[in-house]
N, C-alpha and C positions, 0 to 999 in steps of 0.2 A: 277455591277447592283443589284446583289442579297445581299449587303452586309448591308443594312439598314433593310429588312425583317429578315436576318439572326440574326442582333444585337438585333432586337425587341424580336426574339425568347429565346435567351440568357437572355436577361432581364425578361421575363416574366417566365423563368425556376427558375431563382434566386428568383423572388418574391413570387413563389408557395412554394419553399424550405422554405422561411421565414414564410410564414403562415402555414405551416404545423407543427403539434405538434412535440414536440422534441422526444418524443419514436419512431415515425413513422419514422421522419427523420434520427434517429440513426440506426432503423433498416434497413432501404433501404440502409443506408451506408455500413452497413456491409454486406449487401448482395452481394453489387458490389464491396466488398474489394477485393484487388489483393491478399490477406493473404490466400484466397480459403479455407474458412470454409467449414467444413463436411458439406452436406445437414442434418444430423442428430443433429449437433449442431446449424444450423440455424433454423431448425424446434423448437428446444427446446427453442431457443430465441423468437421465433414467439409466442410460449406459453407464454412466460414471458410478451411480448407485449401485449398481449390480456388481460393479468391479471393485467396490469399495465395501466389503462384507463388513459388518459390524464387529469392531477390534482390529481390523487389519491395518488401519491407517489412525485409528482413533487416538491413540496415544500421541502420534504427532500432530495432530489436528488440535489436540488438546493443549499440548504445549505453545502452538502458537497463538491460540485464542487467550492463554494466560497472559502473554506478552501484550496483545493488544489491549485486553480489559485492564492490566494492572498498570499500564503505562500511566496512566492518568495519576496514580497514587505514589509515585516514586517520589524519593526525597530529593530535593534540587541538587544536592552535592553528588547523588548518583548520577543523576542527568548528565550534569557537569562533566562527571568523570568520564562517561562516554565519549566525549568530544576532546577531552584535553590532551589525547595523544595523539591528535589527527591534524594538529597546526604547528607540528615542530619543523626545522629546517629540511629534514628530509622531505615531510609532504610538499612544501615550497618546491625544492628542487625537482621533484618528480612530476609535480604539476606543471611546473616551467616545462620541462622537456616535452611534457603531453601538447602544450600549447606550439611549439616549436615544430613538433612532428606533424602537426594538423593546422599548419599555418594557413593555409590556402583555404580551407572551410571555415575557419575564424573569421577570415576577411570577407567572405561571402555574407556571412552570419551577422558580421558587424554593419556591414551595408545595408543588408535587410531590415535589420531588426535593431541595432544600436545598442546592444548590450555588450560590455567589455568581455574579451575573450579571457581574460584573468579570472572574471566571475564566474563564466560558465564552467571554464576547465574545474574551477575549486569546486563549485558545486558538484561536479561529477567525481571530483576526487573524494568529498565526503561521502557520497552516496554510494558509491561502488569501487572507489580505489582506481579511479579512472578505467572501468570496465571490468577489471580483474576479478572482482565479486560481486556477482548479479542476484546470487540466490538459485536456488534449486526448487523452490515450492511451485507446484503447476497452480497457474494464476487462477483459472477457473474453480479449482480445489480450495485455494485460499480463500475465495469470497462464498463459496457455497458452503464451507464448515462454517464460516462466521455469520452466515444467514441463519444459523440454527444455535448460536451461542448462548441462549436462554434456556436450552434444554436442562431439565434438572439436573443430570449428570456433569454437564459442564459448568454449571452454576457452583457445583459442589467441588470441580476440579480447579476453579479460580479461589475458590475460598482455600483450600489446601495449601495452594502456591503463595498465597499472602500468609498464612497461618505459618507456613514452614520457613519464610525469612522475613520475620517483623522487621529487622534493624534497615531493611532497605527502602522500607514504606513510612509514609508519613503516619505520625502517632495517631491523628484525626480518624485515621481509617483503622488501623491496627487495635484501637482501643473498645471498638465497635464489639458488640456481642454478634454472636454467629448470625442470630436472626437479622439483626440491623445492618451486617454486612453483606447477606444475601440480598437484602432490599436493594442496597447501594449497588451491587453487581449488577442485577437484574435491570436497573434503571440505565446504567451505561451499556449494558448489551443491547436494550431495545434500539438505542441511537445507533450502535454499530450496526445492528441487524438492517435498520433504515438504509444506512451507507452500502451495506455490502449488496442489498438487494438493487440499490441505483447503479452499482457497479457492474451486477450481473446483466442487468437491463442493457446498459453499453456493450458489453460482450455479447448479448444478443443480437444487438442489431449489426455488429461487425461479423458476426457468424451468418446474418442472413444474407450482408453484402458478398460474403465469400461464396456462398451457395449459387447467388446469380453470377458471380464471375465464373464460376466452376473452375476448369484447369487453368483459365487466366489468373485466378488468384494465387499470388505468393506468401499468403499469410496463412496460418493455421492458429487460431486462438486456443486450442488445446493443447498445443506443444508448446506453448509461451511459458515460460518458469520465470520466478523473481522472488521477492523477498515474502516471509510469512504474512506481510501486510497486503501482499496483492500488488505491490509495485514492481514493474518489470524494465527490463532493458540498460542501457549504461547509464542513462539519468534517471532511472525508476520513475517511469511513468504510472499514473492509474489509468484504467480502460477510459474513464470519462474525460479524460484530459489528453488520452491519445486520440478520440474522436476529434475532440475541439482543437488541438494545437499541433498534431504531429504532421511533419512535411518530410518529403522525400527530395534528397539531393538531385536524384535522375527521374523522378516521376513515377508514379504507380503508388502501391501501398508502402507507406513510412516503414521502415525496419529500425526500430529503435536499439536492436542489437548492433547495429552498425554504427561505429562513433560518429560519422558524418551527419546521418539524419538525427542521431541525437543530439549533436551539439545546435544542428538549425532547430529542432523543435523545442530544446529547452531556451534557447534565444526568443523563440516567439511567443512561449509563455510567459518569460520573466518579461518581454517588452510591454505587456501591457500597464504597468506600473513602475518599470524601472526608472523612467525619467523624473516622476513625480517622488518617488520613494524606494530606495533600495531596500531598505529594510522591510516593507509592507511587501514589495515584491518577492521577497525571499521568504518570508511568512505564510504567502500562499500556497508555495510549496511544501513547508513545513512550519507549523505555529510556535515551535520552540525558539525563542529568543537565542540562546546559546547556539542553535543550528544556525542562523544567520550571522551571528557573530563570528562563529569559526570559519564559514564560508569567507566572509570579508577579511579576516585576518590572514590566510592564506592566500586571497587574492590581492592583498596590499604587498606580501613579500614577492608575488610572482612579478606585480607589476615594477617593482623595484628592480628586478633583475631584466625586466625587457627594456626599462629607462636605462639602464647601465650597457645593455646592447647597443642601444641606439647613439650611444656617445662613443662607441669605439669607431 
């Protein structure tokens, strides 16, 4: 007897969420999240919400969301093309010089974790060009925006991005109708939201640690910047990986913008599987096969130069 009024209420709720701006939509989702964020972190996110009024950064956030959602739909040749220019002779020479410059910390890493310096340096080359390009997107903002990527306006933004460049995407995706493609986008968005909320939870835990340390803390997560995907530092760690594997050369909070801490932390991360499978170790960092192959190609060139040095 009350079915129709209840259905009407549900439809009105959905319509309200669609009309709401993406930032408010995301903030309210996190407030209701079962991840149970701390009041302090929610308060800090509230300030972020106030500082990013609708439209102020939305176009930039939309571009970042487009890249993350559509990355799974790129044609293989497009993905391969992103790496083909990163494994040439110049890449090998620059990575070799980086190894020589940081030889002492690489010796410590190899003794502690056993991952060859050529591999770590090559990974850092592929990720940030040896720390020269680490991104400028605030890490908290990257995951905050992604946590609301299923908002109606953002789904439409991803749809427009795919339709505007059909030649770079898989035909099985571009051949879908708009209605079918929206469903596909929302399905991928749900997975990205779960991931983003998990990363925000790690940031929350780090934030609480910093609050307890007070002035003794040398870390400020709200000042971390990185890629559009939320990876940061010389080796492009995620917050969850930072909490699990980041180490400091001199003690205290690891600083992954410092090459020494980044080298040790990357070695520790890769050491979990390196002895068993180099490929699997690298795919835990980035699941693209061409990513791991590119690192190993540069590493092979660096190894050859290091061996040549040892024979002199």
